[in-house]
Residue, then its C-alpha position, 0 to 999 in steps of 0.5 A: m486489490d483494485i484502486l477504483i476511485n484514485h485511492w484504496c484504504y486498508l486496515q493493516l494487520r502486520n508491521r511489514l508489507t510489500l506490493a506485488d503484481v502491480e498492473h492496470a486493468e485496461a491498456h493504460r499505465a499502472d501506477i501507485a503514486e503514494i502510500s500514506v499511513r495513519c495510526e496512533l503514532g501519527y501520519v506519514a506519506f511516501r512515494y511507492q517504490p517497486n520491490m520494496i518491503y515497508e516496515l511500520a513501527d506499529k504492528g497493527g491498527c494503522w490505516l494504509t491509503f494507496i493513491g494512484n491511477r484508477v483501475t490499478r490492480f495490485r496484491l498486498v502481501e503482509l509479512g511476519s516480523a523480521e525478528 
């Protein structure tokens, strides 16, 4: 996934996710500043932390927005339930 205009949105399918291979397509520093989640349960925003597995209460249907430097690339990995 590429952040092309300072943000990127995604409709979440599973309740656990992580980001991998965060890099910048050019010689600048890669950065994801914030992740926001908007769903039926409400809205929350938090700072991105590398190597963290994020767990959402809603198991699907939330919109995730990743805010960061332009042309930051990353791989979104959705994980199955921890149960």
